[in-house]
Every structure is written in structure tokens, then in C-alpha cells.
N, C-alpha and C positions, 0 to 999 in steps of 0.2 A: 722529824719529831726528835726532840732532845730527850736524853735519858732522865729519869727521875733522880737517879743516884748513880755513882760510879764506885765500884769496889776495885781498888788497885793495890797490887802487891808492891811494897817498897823494897826492891831487891837489896838495897844497901842495908836495910834493917833485917830483912828476912834471911839473907845469906849467912850471917854469923849465927843466928838462932838455929838455922837448919844444920850448920856445921856442928854446933854443940849437941843438938838433938841426935845427929848421926853418931857422934862419938859416944854419947851415953847409951844409945841403942846397941852399938857394937859391943860395948863392955857388958851391958845387961844380957844380951843374947849369948855372948861367949860364956858368961857365968851360968846362965840357964842351961846351955848346951852341955857344959862340963858337969853341972850338977845332975842332970837327967841322963846323959848319954855316956860320958866317960870322965875319968879323973882329970883334974886340971893339968893339961899339957897341950902345948902347941907344936904342931909339926908343919913345916913348910916344904913344899916340893914344887918343882917347876911345873908339873902337871896341874897341881892344885891352884897355883897362881894363874896359870893360863886359863884353866876352867873358870876361875873367878872373874877375870877380866872379860873373857868371851861371854860368859853368862850375864855379866853386868851390862855390857853393851846390848846384848840381845834383849834383856829385860827392859832397858830404857826404851828401845824401839817398840817393844810390846806394850809398855806403859802408855805411850802416846797412841798406839793403835787401838788400845782399849778405850781411850777417850772417844775416838772416832766411832767405835762400835756403840758406845753409850749414847752418843748423839743420835745415831740412827735408830737404835732399839728404843730408848727411852724418850728421846725428843722427836722421833718420827721425821727427821730431816732427810732430804734426798741425798744420796751419795755424792751427787754433783756439787753439793754445797760444802763439802769437806776440804780441808787443807792441812798439810802436814809438812814439817820441816824443822830446821835448826836455825836459831838466831845466835850466831857466833859472838856478836857484840854483847849480848846479855848472858851468853853461856848456857842457853836453855834449848831443849827440844820443845816443839809445840805441836798441838793438834787442835784444830778449831773448825767451826762451821760459820758460814756467813748468814745463817738463819737463826732467828730467836727461838728459844725453847722455854717452856714454863719452868719455874723455879724447882719443883720437885724432880723434874727430868734432868735439869742441870746438876743438881746435887748428886743424883745417881751417877751421871756421867763423870762427875769429878772423882767419885770414890771407887768406881768400877776398877780402875787400874791398881789401886791399893789392894783390893781383894784378890785380884788375879796375879799380880806380879810381886807382891810382898807377902801377903798373908799365906797364900797357898804354898809358895816356896819355903817359907819358914816352917810351917806345919809339916810339909813333906821332908824337909831337912831333919827335923827331929825324929820323924817316923822312920826314915831310911838311914839314919845315923850319918848325915852328910853335913859336916861343918861348913863346907862351901855354900850349900843351899841356905843354911841358917844365916850366914853372914850376908849373902845376897839379899835375903829377906829383910835384914836390918837396914842395908843400904837403900833398898827400894822403899822401905817404910819412910826413911828419912827423905828420900826423893819425892815422896808425896806430901811433904811438909806444906808446900804452897797450896796444894789441893785442899788440905785440911783447913788452912787459914781461910780460903775462899768459901769452903763449905760452911764454916762457922759463921761467916758474915752473911751467907745466903739464908741461914736459919733465922736470921732477924727479919727477913723479907717475907711478904705475904706469899702464900702458895700460888695465888693468881698472877703474880708478877711474871713478866717475860724477861728473860736474860739473853743478852747478846754478847757473845765472846768477842773480845777485841782481836782483830786479825794480826796485830803486830806486837802488842804489849801484854804483859800479864795483868789484865784487868777485865772486869765484867761491867757491862752497861745494863742497868736495871730500869725496866719500864713498868709503870703501874698498869698500863694498857698495852695491847698488842701494837707494836710499832708498824707504821705503814710500810709498804713495800719499798719505797724509795730510800728509807733509812737503813735497810738491811743489805743493800748492795754496795 
């Protein structure tokens, strides 16, 4: 069964937008941090830089893991249907399922990583006065840029639509009706 529509991220178009979004978020979060937490001053330390890069890598892994958790919790897919990895050619980490899920479940699975790896670290960073956590939250918010774009496109689809995540490219296959078993393998 062919999909009714395909939602595809154009990486050549999205990457520059995500970079600008990231830069704007870093400036905005830095300004907010220094407005609410301390006077405008930047301090760099080897420990701070190490914590940032370690935290960034850990949160990227967790971001993708939370997509998988979202597929299982919201989409009710079996754990055996999940796949996780890195596409070095595209420069992206990915988490996917080979089973279709209904549109509302896919939207939740798309945004779960934002809430857990971007929003929570940002709030926690402001609360415990950690500039590293605030900047990590900014970076992971920008890292969810593609998820936001796909979420926006899925909002245009009917809730009854079934969504199949592409196993190798940043795109979603939209089916008006539940796809047969052969098309999901």
C-alpha cells in the first residue's frame, strides 16, 4: 500500500534554519540566565566545557531514546520494532519503529524528547543556577528543530491517519488507512 502523503525534511533547507535557531536560542537563554540568575558575565573553565560536551552527547542519546520510549508508550509498538543509530552521511542520530502509529501518538513521540532533554534541563538550570544546564537546554531545543517541523506538518493531518517513520531518512509516510502488514516490514 502506497502512502497517501510523505512528509520529508529537506536537510539542506532545515540545517541553516536550525543553526540560526540554535544561535538565537543561545543568545536568548544567556540573556535570560544573566537577567534572572547573575549579572552579565561569562566564565569558562575546563570543567564547565567538559561538562557541557559530556552532557550534550548524553542528552543527544537520551533524546533519541525518548523517541523510542514515546513509540512504545504512546504508539503501543512492540520493543522488537524499534531501531536506533547514527547516520553519519546525514549527520543525524535516529530512533525509529517499523510499525505505523496513529497521528496523535506520533506527535507525542516526536515532542517527548524536547520536554525531557531540553525543557527540563533548562528549567533545572535556572532553578539550580547552572549556566551549563541552561545552555544544554538551548542546544537540545534547537536539536529538536526537525521534530517541531514534522510535528507542525502532522497537525495538518487527520488524527485517524497512520504514520510510518522512514527507517533511513528524515521523513514520515502518512496513510489515511491502516497500512497492511506487508508495507510495514
